matplotlib code that plots the C-alpha trace (Angstrom):
import matplotlib.pyplot as plt

x = [93.5, 91.7, 89.8, 86.0, 84.3, 81.0, 78.3, 76.7, 73.0, 72.1, 68.6, 68.0, 65.1, 63.8, 62.2, 58.6, 56.2, 53.1, 52.6, 50.4, 49.6, 48.3, 46.7, 45.0, 41.6, 39.4, 40.8, 40.5, 43.3, 42.8, 45.1, 45.2, 47.0, 46.9, 48.3, 45.3, 42.7, 42.0, 41.1, 40.2, 39.7, 40.3, 40.7, 44.5, 47.3, 48.4, 44.8, 44.6, 47.9, 46.8, 43.4, 44.9, 47.3, 44.4, 42.4, 45.4, 45.6, 41.8, 41.8, 44.6, 42.6, 39.4, 41.2, 42.7, 39.4, 37.7, 40.8, 39.0, 36.6, 39.2, 41.7, 39.2, 38.4, 40.2, 40.5, 41.7, 43.7, 46.9, 46.7, 47.7, 51.5, 50.8, 48.3, 50.7, 53.4, 51.0, 49.5, 53.0, 53.3, 52.7, 52.2, 51.3, 54.9, 55.9, 53.1, 54.4, 57.8, 56.3, 54.8, 56.4, 54.4, 54.2, 52.5, 50.7, 47.6, 44.5, 44.5, 41.2, 41.5]
y = [166.9, 167.8, 165.5, 165.6, 165.6, 164.0, 165.7, 163.4, 164.0, 164.9, 164.8, 168.1, 168.2, 170.9, 170.7, 169.8, 172.6, 170.4, 167.0, 164.3, 161.4, 158.3, 155.6, 152.3, 151.5, 148.6, 148.4, 152.2, 154.8, 158.1, 161.0, 163.9, 167.3, 168.5, 172.0, 172.8, 170.5, 168.5, 164.8, 162.5, 158.7, 156.5, 152.9, 153.0, 154.9, 156.4, 157.5, 159.0, 160.9, 162.2, 163.2, 165.2, 167.0, 168.0, 169.0, 171.2, 172.9, 173.6, 174.7, 177.2, 178.7, 178.9, 180.5, 183.2, 183.8, 184.4, 185.7, 188.5, 186.1, 183.4, 185.9, 186.8, 183.1, 181.9, 178.3, 179.4, 182.6, 180.6, 178.8, 181.9, 181.2, 177.6, 178.8, 181.4, 178.8, 176.3, 179.1, 180.0, 176.4, 176.2, 172.5, 169.5, 168.3, 171.6, 171.0, 167.5, 168.9, 170.9, 167.7, 165.3, 162.0, 159.7, 156.4, 154.9, 153.4, 154.6, 154.1, 154.5, 155.7]
z = [176.9, 180.1, 182.3, 182.0, 185.4, 185.4, 187.5, 190.1, 190.7, 194.3, 195.8, 197.7, 200.2, 202.5, 205.9, 205.8, 206.2, 206.5, 208.0, 206.5, 208.7, 206.9, 209.0, 207.9, 209.5, 208.4, 204.9, 204.3, 204.5, 206.3, 205.5, 207.9, 207.7, 211.3, 210.5, 208.3, 210.1, 206.9, 206.7, 203.9, 203.5, 200.5, 199.5, 199.0, 200.8, 197.4, 196.8, 200.3, 199.8, 196.4, 197.8, 200.8, 198.5, 196.3, 199.3, 200.6, 197.2, 197.1, 200.7, 200.1, 197.1, 199.1, 202.1, 199.9, 198.2, 201.6, 203.4, 205.1, 206.8, 207.6, 209.0, 211.8, 212.5, 215.7, 214.3, 210.8, 211.1, 212.0, 208.6, 206.7, 206.5, 205.3, 202.8, 201.4, 200.8, 199.2, 197.0, 195.7, 194.3, 190.6, 190.4, 192.6, 192.9, 194.6, 197.2, 197.7, 198.5, 201.4, 203.0, 205.4, 205.3, 208.3, 208.5, 211.5, 212.8, 214.6, 218.4, 220.3, 223.9]

ax = plt.figure().add_subplot(projection="3d")
ax.plot(x, y, z, "-o")
ax.set_aspect("equal")
plt.show()
């Protein structure tokens, strides 16, 4: 009889396309996606991450719906490659795989 080789699962990740910065400030958590100029604030870090992912998804849909306008906007035209990748995602998990999350704190200058 032959030997049965057992497959070992492997986690495969890709390079982050988008950055989400999560910072705590006075008991609230701010999540910011600098590439798309999006910010949200929630009571928990998990809530902040979930809210920014939803905001990214909604922003991509809105951008594509008004693409002609945004393509001419100097502060939004560069968002197109990000929007295209997000729009290609069929579920929230796929969007999460595009995000690199970093944690920190706010610093006033």
